C-alpha positions as CSV (number, residue, x, y, z in Angstrom):
1,M,0.0,0.0,0.0
2,K,2.9,2.3,0.8
3,T,4.5,1.6,-2.5
4,L,1.3,2.5,-4.4
5,A,1.0,5.7,-2.4
6,D,4.6,6.6,-3.1
7,F,4.1,5.9,-6.8
8,L,1.0,8.0,-7.0
9,R,2.7,10.9,-5.1
10,M,5.9,10.9,-7.2
11,T,3.9,10.6,-10.4
12,L,1.7,13.6,-9.4
13,V,4.7,15.6,-8.4
14,G,6.5,14.8,-11.6
15,G,3.5,15.9,-13.6
16,L,3.2,19.1,-11.6
17,L,6.8,19.9,-12.3
18,V,6.1,19.8,-16.0
19,V,2.5,21.3,-16.1
20,L,2.9,24.2,-13.7
21,P,5.9,25.9,-15.3
22,L,4.3,25.4,-18.8
23,W,1.0,26.8,-17.5
24,V,2.7,29.8,-15.9
25,S,4.7,30.5,-19.1
26,L,1.5,30.3,-21.2
27,L,-0.3,32.6,-18.8
28,L,2.5,35.2,-19.0
29,L,2.5,34.9,-22.8
30,F,-1.3,35.3,-23.1
31,K,-1.2,38.1,-20.6
32,A,1.4,40.0,-22.7
33,I,-0.6,39.4,-25.9
34,K,-3.8,40.5,-24.1
35,G,-2.2,43.7,-22.9
36,A,-0.8,44.5,-26.4
37,L,-4.3,43.9,-27.9
38,A,-5.9,46.1,-25.3
39,V,-3.6,49.0,-26.3
40,L,-4.6,48.5,-30.0
41,Q,-8.3,48.1,-29.3
42,P,-9.1,51.9,-29.7
43,I,-7.5,51.8,-33.2
44,A,-9.2,48.6,-34.1
45,K,-12.6,49.9,-33.2
46,L,-12.3,52.5,-35.9
47,V,-13.0,49.7,-38.4
48,P,-16.8,49.0,-38.5
49,Q,-17.6,45.6,-37.0
50,R,-19.9,44.7,-39.9
51,F,-16.7,44.1,-41.9
52,V,-14.6,42.3,-39.2
53,H,-14.6,42.1,-35.4
54,H,-12.3,44.6,-33.7
55,D,-10.4,41.8,-31.9
56,V,-9.4,40.3,-35.2
57,V,-8.3,43.8,-36.4
58,A,-6.2,44.3,-33.2
59,L,-4.5,40.9,-33.7
60,C,-3.7,41.8,-37.3
61,L,-2.3,45.1,-36.2
62,L,-0.1,43.4,-33.6
63,I,1.2,41.0,-36.2
64,L,1.9,43.9,-38.6
65,I,3.7,45.8,-35.9
66,C,5.9,42.8,-35.1
67,F,6.6,42.4,-38.8
68,G,7.3,46.1,-39.2
69,V,9.7,46.1,-36.2
70,G,11.4,43.1,-37.7
71,L,11.9,44.9,-41.0
72,V,13.3,48.0,-39.3
73,I,15.9,46.2,-37.2
74,R,17.2,44.6,-40.4
75,T,18.4,48.0,-41.6
76,E,21.6,49.6,-40.4
77,I,19.9,52.4,-38.6
78,G,17.4,50.1,-37.0
79,R,20.1,47.8,-35.9
80,R,22.0,50.6,-34.2
81,I,18.8,51.8,-32.5
82,G,18.1,48.3,-31.3
83,D,21.6,47.8,-30.0
84,W,21.3,51.1,-28.1
85,L,18.0,50.2,-26.6
86,E,19.3,46.8,-25.6
87,Q,22.4,48.2,-24.0
88,H,20.9,51.1,-22.1
89,L,17.3,50.0,-21.4
90,L,16.2,46.5,-22.3
91,G,19.3,44.8,-21.2
92,R,18.7,46.0,-17.6
93,L,15.3,44.3,-17.4
94,P,15.5,41.1,-15.3
95,G,15.6,38.1,-17.5
96,F,15.6,39.9,-20.8
97,S,19.1,38.8,-21.9
98,I,18.3,35.1,-21.1
99,V,15.0,35.1,-22.8
100,R,16.4,36.9,-25.8
101,G,19.3,34.4,-26.0
102,M,16.9,31.5,-25.9
103,I,14.6,32.9,-28.6
104,R,17.6,33.6,-30.9
105,Q,18.8,30.1,-30.3
106,F,15.4,28.6,-31.2
107,A,15.4,30.9,-34.3
108,G,18.7,29.3,-35.4
109,K,21.0,32.2,-34.8
110,E,24.4,30.5,-34.8
111,D,26.2,33.5,-33.4
112,E,24.2,33.4,-30.2
113,Q,26.3,31.9,-27.4
114,S,23.8,32.2,-24.5
115,F,22.2,28.8,-23.7
116,Q,24.6,26.9,-25.8
117,P,24.0,23.2,-25.2
118,A,26.8,21.4,-23.5
119,L,27.8,18.4,-21.4
120,V,29.6,19.3,-18.2
121,E,31.6,17.3,-15.7
122,I,30.0,17.3,-12.3
123,E,31.8,15.0,-9.9
124,E,32.2,11.7,-11.9
125,A,29.4,12.3,-14.4
126,L,28.6,14.0,-17.6
127,V,25.6,16.3,-17.1
128,P,23.5,18.0,-19.8
129,A,23.8,21.8,-19.3
130,F,23.6,25.1,-21.0
131,I,26.5,27.6,-21.3
132,I,25.3,31.0,-20.2
133,E,28.6,33.0,-20.6
134,K,32.3,32.7,-21.0
135,H,34.5,34.6,-18.5
136,A,37.6,36.5,-19.4
137,D,39.8,33.9,-17.7
138,G,38.3,31.1,-19.8
139,Q,35.9,29.7,-17.2
140,F,32.2,29.2,-18.0
141,T,28.9,30.0,-16.2
142,V,26.7,27.0,-16.9
143,F,23.0,26.3,-16.1
144,V,22.2,22.7,-15.2
145,S,18.5,22.0,-15.6
146,S,16.4,19.9,-13.2
147,S,14.7,17.2,-15.2
148,P,12.0,17.3,-16.4
149,T,11.7,21.1,-15.9
150,P,14.3,22.8,-18.1
151,M,13.8,26.3,-16.6
152,A,14.6,25.2,-13.0
153,G,18.0,24.1,-11.9
154,A,21.4,25.1,-10.6
155,I,24.2,27.5,-11.7
156,Y,27.8,26.5,-11.8
157,I,31.1,28.2,-12.7
158,L,33.4,25.6,-14.1
159,Q,36.9,25.3,-15.6
160,P,36.9,25.1,-19.4
161,E,38.2,21.5,-19.4
162,R,35.0,20.5,-17.6
163,V,32.7,22.1,-20.2
164,H,32.1,20.3,-23.5
165,P,29.9,22.2,-26.0
166,V,27.8,20.0,-28.2
167,D,26.6,20.7,-31.7
168,V,22.9,20.1,-31.3
169,P,20.0,22.6,-31.6
170,L,18.8,24.1,-28.3
171,R,15.4,22.5,-28.9
172,K,16.9,19.0,-28.8
173,A,18.8,19.7,-25.7
174,M,15.6,21.0,-24.0
175,V,13.8,17.8,-25.1
176,C,16.5,15.7,-23.6
177,V,16.0,17.4,-20.2
178,T,12.2,17.1,-20.3
179,K,12.3,13.4,-21.3
180,W,14.6,12.5,-18.4
181,G,17.7,12.2,-20.5
182,A,16.3,10.6,-23.7
183,G,18.6,11.8,-26.4
184,A,21.7,12.1,-24.3
185,A,23.5,9.6,-26.6
186,E,23.0,12.1,-29.5
187,M,24.5,14.9,-27.3
188,R,27.5,12.7,-26.4
189,S,28.2,11.9,-30.1
190,A,27.9,15.7,-30.9
191,I,30.6,16.9,-28.5
192,R,32.6,19.6,-30.2
193,H,36.2,18.5,-30.3
194,K,38.5,21.1,-29.0
195,E,41.4,22.2,-31.1
196,P,44.8,21.0,-29.7
197,S,46.7,23.6,-27.8
198,T,49.7,25.2,-29.6
199,E,51.3,26.3,-26.4
200,R,54.6,24.6,-25.4
């Protein structure tokens, strides 16, 4: 009876660890979209509802604004403005840099180093992790996720010889964490071989 109770409890806890962070993330996303749509509602209501509902108009306006901003930041001037805003304003917002790095990684930006998948040496084991930044002295700040919740875990500062970047997409590394290590073999085979040192 105790074994069954433990099984039910651990299964429920495991499910909550996946569902609750996902639910909170979706709530934040929907809240952000709802707030943006509320700002656009006065403009959307200028279009008569007999043609299209103002909620649809507001959503279309939001998509157009996102597309327009995307076009602007592709220009030289837009890129400079974006860099200035990121350095002096957006970069100071808690979590902005991390979220931005993850989105750029999901979008396939190869030059983005934040949240670079890696296998790191913790005690006698190789552990799936994500490189957050590289220090001037060569050490790395890495984030080790708690399976099956990739956004919860621990932060380590490790020597470079204990950090092994892997050439797999961020999405696959996240899936490996959420599936209790399924796919770790692919990460091991994708370890980026370090160039031999030329120092004597």
